[in-house]
C-alpha positions as CSV (number, residue, x, y, z in Angstrom):
1,M,107.0,74.4,24.1
2,M,107.4,76.3,27.3
3,R,103.9,77.5,26.9
4,G,102.6,74.0,26.6
5,I,104.4,72.8,29.7
6,A,103.0,75.8,31.7
7,L,99.4,75.0,30.5
8,L,99.8,71.3,31.3
9,S,101.1,72.0,34.8
10,L,98.3,74.6,35.4
11,A,95.7,72.0,34.3
12,L,97.1,69.4,36.7
13,A,97.2,71.8,39.6
14,A,93.6,72.8,38.9
15,S,92.4,69.2,38.8
16,G,94.0,68.6,42.2
17,C,91.9,71.4,43.8
18,G,88.7,69.5,43.4
19,R,86.5,68.6,46.4
20,G,87.3,64.9,46.2
21,V,84.1,64.1,48.2
22,T,82.1,61.3,46.9
23,S,79.2,59.4,48.3
24,E,79.8,56.2,46.3
25,P,80.3,53.0,48.3
26,G,83.9,52.1,48.8
27,E,85.0,55.7,48.6
28,A,86.0,58.0,51.5
29,P,82.9,59.0,53.6
30,N,81.3,62.4,53.2
31,L,82.1,65.0,56.0
32,E,78.4,65.5,56.7
33,V,77.8,61.8,57.1
34,W,80.7,61.4,59.5
35,A,79.5,64.4,61.6
36,E,76.0,62.8,61.8
37,E,77.5,59.5,62.9
38,V,79.5,61.3,65.7
39,K,76.4,63.1,66.9
40,Q,74.5,59.8,67.1
41,R,77.0,58.2,69.5
42,P,76.1,58.3,73.2
43,A,77.9,60.9,75.3
44,P,80.6,59.6,77.7
45,A,79.7,59.4,81.4
46,L,80.6,62.4,83.5
47,E,82.7,61.9,86.6
48,P,80.8,62.5,89.9
49,L,81.3,65.9,91.6
50,P,83.8,65.9,94.5
51,V,82.3,65.9,98.0
52,M,82.6,69.3,99.6
53,Q,84.4,69.4,102.9
54,Q,82.4,70.7,105.8
55,F,84.2,73.4,107.9
56,E,83.6,73.9,111.6
57,T,81.8,77.2,112.2
58,F,83.2,79.8,114.7
59,E,81.1,82.4,116.4
60,Y,83.0,85.6,117.3
61,S,82.0,86.5,120.8
62,A,84.4,89.4,121.6
63,Q,82.3,92.1,120.1
64,G,81.8,94.0,123.4
65,I,85.5,94.1,124.2
66,R,87.8,97.1,123.4
67,D,89.4,96.9,119.9
68,P,93.2,96.6,120.4
69,F,93.8,98.3,117.1
70,S,91.7,101.5,117.8
71,N,93.1,104.7,119.1
72,A,90.6,104.8,122.0
73,F,93.3,104.7,124.6
74,T,95.3,107.6,123.2
75,D,94.8,111.2,124.5
76,D,94.5,113.6,121.6
77,S,93.3,116.4,123.8
78,G,96.6,118.3,123.4
79,G,98.1,117.5,126.8
80,S,100.8,119.6,128.4
81,G,103.7,117.3,127.4
82,P,106.2,117.9,124.6
83,R,105.0,117.4,121.1
84,P,106.6,117.6,117.7
85,D,106.0,120.8,115.8
86,S,104.0,119.7,112.7
87,D,104.2,123.1,111.2
88,R,108.0,123.2,111.3
89,R,109.8,122.7,107.9
90,K,111.9,119.6,108.0
91,E,115.6,119.9,107.6
92,I,117.5,117.7,105.1
93,T,119.4,116.0,108.0
94,E,116.0,114.7,109.3
95,Q,115.6,112.2,106.5
96,Y,118.3,109.9,107.8
97,P,118.4,107.8,111.0
98,L,120.7,109.2,113.6
99,D,122.8,106.1,113.7
100,S,123.5,106.3,110.0
101,M,125.2,109.7,110.4
102,S,128.7,110.4,111.8
103,M,130.4,113.4,113.2
104,V,133.6,114.1,111.3
105,G,134.8,117.3,112.9
106,T,134.2,120.9,113.9
107,I,134.9,124.4,112.7
108,G,135.4,127.4,114.9
109,T,136.5,128.1,118.4
110,G,135.1,129.2,121.7
111,G,131.4,129.9,121.8
112,R,130.8,129.6,118.1
113,I,131.6,125.9,117.2
114,V,130.0,124.4,114.1
115,G,129.8,120.6,113.9
116,L,130.4,118.7,110.7
117,V,128.2,115.7,110.1
118,L,128.6,113.2,107.3
119,A,125.2,111.8,106.1
120,P,124.6,108.6,104.1
121,D,124.3,110.7,100.9
122,K,128.1,111.4,101.3
123,V,127.5,115.1,102.0
124,T,128.9,116.9,105.0
125,Y,126.4,119.2,106.7
126,R,127.1,122.1,109.1
127,I,125.3,121.6,112.4
128,T,124.7,124.3,115.0
129,P,122.5,124.4,118.2
130,G,118.9,124.6,117.1
131,N,119.3,122.4,114.0
132,Y,117.5,119.1,113.8
133,L,119.1,115.6,113.2
134,G,117.6,112.2,112.8
135,Q,114.1,110.9,112.2
136,N,112.9,111.4,115.8
137,D,112.7,115.2,115.8
138,G,116.2,115.5,117.4
139,R,116.9,119.1,118.2
140,V,120.6,119.9,118.7
141,T,121.2,121.4,122.1
142,S,125.0,121.9,122.0
143,V,128.0,121.3,119.8
144,N,131.2,120.4,121.5
145,E,134.6,119.7,119.9
146,N,134.1,115.9,120.2
147,R,130.3,115.5,120.5
148,I,127.0,116.8,119.3
149,E,124.2,116.6,121.9
150,L,120.5,116.6,121.1
151,V,117.1,115.8,122.5
152,E,114.8,113.5,120.5
153,L,111.0,113.2,120.9
154,V,109.8,109.6,120.9
155,P,106.3,108.3,121.3
156,D,105.5,106.9,124.8
157,G,103.0,104.4,123.5
158,A,100.0,106.1,125.2
159,G,99.6,108.9,122.8
160,G,102.1,111.2,124.3
161,W,105.8,112.0,123.7
162,L,108.9,111.6,125.7
163,E,112.2,113.6,125.5
164,R,115.2,111.4,125.1
165,P,118.8,112.6,125.2
166,A,121.1,111.4,122.4
167,S,124.5,112.4,121.1
168,L,126.6,112.0,118.1
169,A,130.3,111.5,118.9
170,L,133.3,112.4,116.8
171,N,134.3,109.5,114.6
172,E,138.1,109.2,115.2
173,Q,139.6,107.0,112.5
């Protein structure tokens, strides 16, 4: 009995898989006939292209004038003024701007005083004369009990360098 029901349902399922396409009048149209009818229809009209806007032309007439972005006004001849030493190995305290560091104290007495500087990385560094601080090649000239004095090299805008005094005072909190 189960076998009979299974065969009957299989036969019904197989009969539903037929193409179902007939060309008899009154029946559903054939796919090929419908596609041919669609191809025979006239194509819809295309919208006209937009009108292109005309732009005013400009003629660049400053070709004979000095380029403001060139280095033609700088003197790279190795003048006699101060220059940063490009061969010198940078110290770790030169990666931070001078205003981001603070002097927190000193160690020693007399002629041998070592300054203590707290950098933004929360590390305290020992500074003596001859060390470098800040991003402007600041060479430490003296360490006092309340201040570290240094000389920075800053560009003068004409290809040279200027020495500028700077200091880092003890941060009393």
